[in-house]
C-alpha positions in Angstrom: 3.1 2.0 -11.6 6.1 2.0 -9.6 5.8 2.3 -5.7 6.4 5.9 -4.8 7.4 7.1 -1.7 6.2 10.4 0.5 9.1 13.1 0.2 9.5 16.3 1.5 6.3 16.7 3.5 6.5 20.1 5.3 4.7 23.4 5.5 6.3 26.5 6.4 5.7 30.3 6.0 7.1 33.4 6.7 3.7 34.3 8.3 3.6 31.5 10.4 7.4 31.9 11.7 6.5 35.4 12.4 3.5 34.4 14.8 6.4 33.0 17.1 7.1 29.2 17.9 5.5 29.5 21.2 2.0 30.3 19.4 2.1 28.0 16.6 2.9 25.0 19.3 -0.2 26.5 21.3 -2.5 26.5 18.3 -1.0 22.9 17.5 -1.8 21.4 21.1 -5.3 23.0 21.1 -6.1 21.3 17.7 -8.4 19.2 17.3 -10.6 20.4 19.9 -13.7 18.1 18.9 -14.5 15.1 16.9 -13.5 16.0 13.0 -16.0 15.3 10.3 -14.7 13.8 7.3 -17.4 14.6 4.3 -17.5 11.9 1.5 -19.2 13.5 -1.4 -20.3 10.3 -2.7 -22.6 7.3 -1.3 -21.6 5.1 1.2 -20.3 1.5 0.0 -18.6 2.9 -3.0 -15.0 3.2 -3.5 -14.4 6.5 -2.1 -16.2 6.1 1.0 -14.1 3.1 1.8 -11.1 4.7 1.2 -12.3 7.5 3.6 -13.3 4.8 6.2 -10.0 3.2 5.9 -8.6 6.7 6.0 -10.3 7.4 9.4 -9.2 4.6 11.2 -5.5 5.8 10.5 -6.2 9.6 11.4 -8.1 9.1 14.5 -5.2 7.9 16.9 -2.8 10.3 15.8 -5.0 13.3 16.3 -6.6 12.3 19.3 -10.3 12.7 18.5 -13.1 10.6 16.6 -13.3 11.1 12.7 -16.7 10.8 11.8 -17.2 9.8 8.2 -20.6 11.3 6.6 -21.5 10.6 3.2 -23.0 13.6 1.4 -23.7 12.3 -2.3 -25.4 14.3 -4.9 -24.8 16.4 -8.1 -21.5 14.4 -8.8 -19.9 15.1 -5.4 -20.9 19.1 -5.8 -23.3 18.9 -2.9 -20.9 17.2 -0.3 -18.0 19.4 -1.7 -20.0 22.7 -1.3 -20.9 21.8 2.4 -17.4 21.8 3.2 -16.6 25.3 1.3 -19.4 26.4 3.7 -17.8 25.2 6.7 -15.9 26.9 9.6 -12.3 27.0 8.5 -10.9 25.6 11.4 -9.7 22.0 10.6 -12.8 20.3 12.3 -14.3 19.6 8.8 -12.4 17.7 6.2 -13.4 16.7 2.6 -12.6 13.7 1.0 -11.9 15.3 -2.5 -11.6 13.5 -5.9 -10.8 14.4 -9.5 -14.6 14.4 -10.3 -15.3 16.8 -7.2 -12.2 19.3 -7.8 -12.1 19.4 -11.8 -15.0 17.5 -13.5 -17.9 18.4 -12.0 -17.3 22.4 -11.4 -16.3 22.3 -15.3 -19.2 20.8 -16.5 -21.9 23.0 -15.0 -22.5 26.8 -16.0 -22.4 28.2 -12.4 -20.4 25.8 -10.1 -21.0 26.8 -6.2 -17.4 26.8 -5.8 -13.7 27.1 -7.4 -11.6 24.2 -6.1 -8.5 26.6 -6.6 -9.5 29.5 -4.6 -12.3 28.3 -2.0 -10.5 25.1 -0.8 -6.9 24.1 0.3 -5.7 20.7 -0.5 -3.5 19.1 2.2 -2.3 16.1 0.2 -3.2 14.0 -2.7 -3.5 10.6 -0.7 -3.8 8.1 -3.5 -3.9 8.1 -6.9 -5.4 5.2 -9.6 -5.7 4.8 -13.3 -8.8 4.4 -15.2 -8.9 1.0 -16.9 -10.5 -0.3 -20.3 -12.4 -3.5 -19.4 -14.4 -5.9 -21.4 -16.9 -8.5 -21.0 -15.1 -12.1 -21.3 -17.1 -12.9 -24.2 -15.6 -9.9 -26.4 -13.0 -11.6 -28.8 -10.3 -9.2 -28.0 -7.4 -9.5 -25.6 -5.5 -6.0 -26.1 -5.8 -2.7 -27.4 -4.9 -3.4 -30.9 -7.5 -6.1 -31.3 -10.2 -3.9 -29.7 -9.7 -0.9 -31.8 -9.7 -3.2 -35.0 -13.0 -4.8 -34.1 -14.7 -1.5 -33.3 -13.5 -0.1 -36.7 -14.8 -2.8 -38.5 -18.1 -2.7 -36.7 -19.2 1.2 -36.3 -22.2 1.7 -34.1 -22.5 -2.1 -32.8 -20.7 -2.3 -29.9 -21.4 0.2 -26.8 -19.7 1.0 -23.2 -21.0 1.9 -20.0 -19.7 4.5 -17.5 -20.6 5.4 -13.7 -22.5 8.7 -14.3 -22.6 11.2 -17.0 -19.3 13.3 -17.5 -17.4 11.2 -15.2 -13.9 10.4 -15.3 -14.9 7.2 -16.7 -16.5 8.9 -19.5 -13.8 11.3 -20.0 -11.2 8.4 -20.3 -13.5 6.4 -22.9 -14.0 9.7 -24.9 -10.4 10.3 -25.2 -9.6 6.7 -26.2 -12.3 6.8 -28.8 -11.0 10.2 -30.3 -7.3 9.0 -30.1 -7.9 5.6 -32.0 -9.2 7.2 -34.8 -12.9 8.5 -33.6 -14.3 5.5 -33.1 -18.0 5.0 -33.3 -18.8 3.2 -30.1 -22.4 4.2 -27.9 -22.1 5.6 -24.6 -24.6 3.8 -22.0 -24.6 6.0 -18.7 -25.6 4.9 -15.3 -25.9 6.1 -11.8 -23.0 4.0 -10.3 -20.0 1.6 -10.9 -22.1 -1.3 -9.6 -24.7 -0.7 -12.4 -22.2 -0.8 -14.8 -20.4 -4.1 -13.4 -23.7 -5.7 -13.4 -24.8 -5.2 -16.9 -21.2 -5.9 -18.2 -21.1 -9.2 -16.3 -24.4 -10.0 -17.7 -23.0 -9.2 -21.5 -25.7 -6.1 -21.7 -22.9 -4.0 -22.3 -19.5 -4.7 -24.0 -16.9 -2.5 -22.5 -16.7 -0.1 -19.6 -14.4 2.2 -17.8 -13.3 1.4 -14.4 -11.1 2.8 -11.7 -8.6 0.0 -10.6 -10.7 0.3 -7.5 -13.7 -1.3 -9.3 -12.2 -3.2 -11.8 -9.5 -5.3 -10.1 -11.7 -7.4 -7.7 -13.7 -8.5 -10.7 -10.8 -9.1 -12.8 -9.1 -11.4 -10.1 -12.4 -13.2 -10.0 -12.1 -13.9 -13.8 -15.5 -12.1 -14.3 -14.1 -9.5 -16.6 -11.1 -8.8 -18.9 -9.0 -5.8 -18.4 -7.7 -4.6 -21.5 -5.7 -1.4 -20.7 -4.6 0.5 -17.6 -4.5 4.1 -18.7 -1.2 5.0 -16.6 2.3 6.1 -17.0 3.6 2.6 -15.4 2.1 -0.6 -14.6 0.0 -0.8 -11.5 2.0 -2.3 -8.2 -1.2 -4.0 -7.1 -1.6 -5.7 -10.8 1.8 -5.7 -12.6 0.8 -8.1 -15.1 -1.7 -5.3 -16.7 -0.1 -3.5 -19.7 -0.5 0.2 -19.9 -2.2 2.0 -22.8 1.2 3.6 -23.8 2.9 0.1 -24.1 0.2 -0.7 -26.5 1.0 2.1 -28.8 -1.3 5.0 -27.2 1.5 7.2 -25.5 -1.3 10.2 -24.6 -4.0 7.8 -23.1 -3.0 8.7 -19.5 -6.1 9.3 -16.9 -5.4 9.1 -13.4 -8.2 9.6 -10.8 -7.2 10.8 -7.5 -8.2 11.1 -3.8 -7.2 14.0 -1.7 -7.5 15.5 1.7 -9.1 19.2 1.5 -10.0 21.8 3.8 -12.2 25.5 3.6 -10.1 28.2 2.4 -9.0 30.3 5.6 -8.1 27.6 7.8 -5.1 28.6 10.0 -1.6 27.9 9.1 -0.8 26.1 12.3 -3.8 23.9 11.6 -2.8 23.0 8.0 0.6 22.4 9.2 -0.7 19.7 11.8 -2.8 17.9 9.1 0.1 17.9 6.7 2.2 16.2 9.5 -0.2 13.8 10.2 -1.0 13.0 6.7 3.0 12.4 6.1 2.9 10.1 9.0 0.0 8.0 7.6 1.2 7.8 3.9 4.9 7.0 5.4 3.4 3.6 6.9 3.3 0.2 5.5 -0.2 -0.1 6.8 -1.4 2.6 4.8 0.2 1.3 1.5 -1.1 -2.0 2.0 -4.8 0.0 2.5 -3.8 1.3 -1.0 -2.9 -2.1 -2.5 -6.5 -3.5 -1.4 -7.8 -0.4 -3.1 -5.8 -0.7 -6.3 -4.1 2.5 -5.6 -0.7 3.9 -5.1 0.9 7.0 -3.2 1.4 10.3 -4.7 5.1 11.3 -4.7 5.9 14.6 -2.5 2.6 15.2 -1.5 3.0 18.4 -0.1 -0.2 21.2 -0.2 2.1 23.0 -2.7 2.4 19.9 -5.0 -1.0 19.0 -4.6 -2.0 22.2 -5.9 -0.2 22.1 -8.9 -1.0 18.9 -9.7 -4.9 19.7 -9.8 -4.1 23.0 -11.5 -2.3 21.1 -14.1 -5.3 18.6 -14.6 -7.9 21.3 -14.7 -6.0 22.9 -17.6 -5.6 19.7 -19.2 -9.1 18.5 -19.0 -11.5 21.4 -18.8 -11.7 21.7 -22.6 -12.6 18.2 -23.1 -15.2 18.6 -20.3 -16.6 21.4 -21.6 -17.0 19.9 -24.9 -18.7 16.9 -23.9 -21.1 18.8 -21.5 -22.4 21.0 -24.9 -22.6 17.9 -26.5 -25.0 16.4 -23.8 -26.8 19.6 -23.6 -25.1 20.5 -20.1 
């Protein structure tokens, strides 16, 4: 991937202007009035939690308030996300949302407790990263062509692990299997990335789908082999890793993302303050370095409008496949 710069960050509206500039300034000066909760809808210690804590360190001095990071795991991120949806829409409860919480989990259940497009406002996409196809070092393949040939010659012999049923990792691997000619590879579902990595390194599973954040430290330590990054361009943090597109699979692009969202109904002056704050953070070299360490990259033009379109496009793209997988697994 190429380094992306934040462009055109600003939020204006006719309604906000009608309030009068002095009222907007007054509202902005009053916010935030107390410490801000940053809800992480996954367990402490994971990649999303780490990103949230790095972001909190950048947010606090700009907003002038303590940022309290609160992991709220459960139900593939639904529990923590639903808590934010129910929170008072005053900007004092933020959500570190992800592709799983905004797109995959709601599509996988029959009666989701929220609608990401109606019940939340996403301020900014704060980082994107590809899902990667990785292999145990003992697997005799070095690229996608060799992997596909091996799997076709040995139907049902090999397996792959993902961090949770109906995760973005499983979605990517099922897309890979289908696009490569309906490969026969067995799914082994785990409760988290650490379990996947443990069994992959131990040789108990052959393949895995990991985000760049989960894969790169093990790759750099020589403990696993990265076969392909499922991205449009090579990753800035690991430019030597080829994409699936370069290896003959032009449609195998699966990016996961982290974003900052707030409850619908949050006042426009608060949205504007948060938008300006995120623009300042994402324009800094310090934050870009944070993302590099996580194997993530900036999202170009991260306005609320562009974030909403990005999420909406992924909902349209992924929902049919998610529902198909859910039906196959009895969801």
